[in-house]
N, C-alpha and C positions, 0 to 999 in steps of 0.2 A: 505492499501501498505507501510506504514511502519514498522508494522510488520511482512509483507511477504520481507522486505527486511533483518529483520532483523534476523527474523526467517533463513535467508539462509544464511545472517553472522554467523550465530551461528552453521549450521551446517556444511559452509565451518572450522570455526576453527575448532573444533572438526574435520575434517579430517584431517587438518593440525596438528593436537597432536598425532591423530593416525600415520601421516608419520616417527613425528618426532620420535615417540616409535621404531616402526620400523625402524629410524635410528640408535636408541642409541644402539636397539640387536644389529643389524649388529658389529655393531662397537666390544661389546663385545662379541661377537659371535667368530669374527673372531679373534680379539687381543688373548683372552683366549684359542684358540682352534691353535693357531699359537705356544703360548707358549708354550701347553701340550705337540705341536708333537715338539719340539725345544730340549727337556727337555729327553723325553719320545723316543723321538724317530727319533732323531738325523737330522730332517726334517723339512718345515715348506711349507708352503704357499706363493706362492709369491706374490699375490695380496693381502695379508693381510697386506701389507704395503703402499698400494693407497687408500684403496677400504673404510676402516676407516675414514684415513682423510675427505674424499669426504662426508665421511655419517655425518661427525661432522660438512664440512663449511653447508652441506645443516639443517641440525639442528640447528644451528646458524640461519640461518638466516631464518629460515619456526619458529622462537623461537621469534625472532625480530617482524615479525607478530602476535606472538600470544598476546605475548605485549605490542604493542602496542592498539590493538584489546581489551585487559583484562586492558589495563592502570595499567598496572607492570611495565613500568622503571624507573630507578633511576630518581633522578631530586632535583631540594632544593629550595623551598619553603617558603626560610623568608622574603621574600621580598615580594612575592606575597599573601601569611597570613597578612600582615598590612598592603594592599590595600584594600578600598572603593569596593566592588561588580563591578562598572563598574569599576573599574580600573583590579579587575581580567576578567569579560571580555574580556577585550584589549590586555592585556599579554596572554590570550590563545587564543586568536585570530592571536597572533602577532606568538608565540612558532606554531598554528595549519598552518603557512602562510608558513614563514622560513619553515618547516621541508617537505612542500609540495613541497617547490623548491627545497631542499638538494635530495627529489624522484626521480623528474623529474633528475637532475642532475645523479641521481645512475642511471638510465634507458639510461638517453641521453650519458653517460660515455662508459655503455654496448655494448648500439650498436654500438659508433666509435669503437670498438676494439672488434665490433663482429667476423670479417674475422680473424685478428690475433689468439685470442681464440680457434674461432671452427677449424682453419688450424695445431693448438697444440694439441699433441695426449699424453695424459700417457703413461711413458716408460712402465710402465707393462703391463698393459691391455688396452696398445695402445685404450682408449678409446680418443674422443674428449673431448678438457678442456672446452667447450660451456655447456658439462652435466654438470660441475662443475661449475663453472662460470657463468655460464647462470641463479641459482638462482638467480643473483640479478636483472634480469629483473621483477620475480616474486615478490620479496621482496621491489620492489621500487613501480611498482606499484598496490600493495593491501594498502601496508602502506599510498600512494599518494591517493589514495581511501577513503581511511581512516578520513586521513585529509581533503578533500576537503566535505565528508558532515558531519563532526564535523565545518567543516566551513558553510554552507549550514544549519544546523540546527544553529549553535549560530546566522547567520542572522537575520533565522524564527524564532529567541526566543524560539526556545524550549532546551537550554542545563540549564540543574539546574545549581542551585549554588552550589552544593558538589561535581560537576565534574567540577567548576574552577581550583581547585586544583587539583589537580592530582597524587599528592604526596600521599601515607596514609605511617603509619606505621606498620607494620604485622600486620597482624590480625585487622588492621583498618578498611577492607569495610566490613569485616563481622560486625563488629560493629556495624558502620553506616547504614548498614540493618535493623539488629535489631532492633536499634532506631526508625527508621522510621516504621515496623514493629510495633512495641510495644506504636507508636503513633498515627499510623490509627486503634489499637483494641481499643485508652483509649479515641479517636475521637469520634471511634464508640461506643464505652458503653455510655460516652457518651451522645449522640443521643436519644441512643435508651431508657437512664435512664429521661431525659428529656420528653420523651416525652409521659409515663407512668401519669397518675393522683395522 
């Protein structure tokens, strides 16, 4: 069951990354195309003022979900590293709980302003602003689910010690993964050579 959820979460994260790339492509094409049109043809695309901004909002909010899933957000770990494992577990649990509360407020705040946002239209595209700011429903819900699942895993004792410090220097995640693989190979080699006469 856990592997199924992890596979589903991996696929959803991959889909969000694809949408982020599409947002980046839309921004690049529309802004660059508008610059070329203004420079060489003395004209422009009216939508190029709004659509890249909207794509940037979506890319940022979706990036927050992907960053949370991949544990890539910035943080300060100087205090947490000085704590014993129990202290790290408590701090990690508290941070997940605080983020969960913030996500609830994001979704609830968007819900409170839903009608106002829905009633406003963008000046050029006449697109309901709910299509722009409604992404906070998705972001708040997704990050909230990640935090909730992390809390459940923490209570169940399924959170590894290296997961308790979310901040890693650039390339540190790869280094930790390589270290785990080397330790597994060493243990396998030691058990294999110990079995031989």
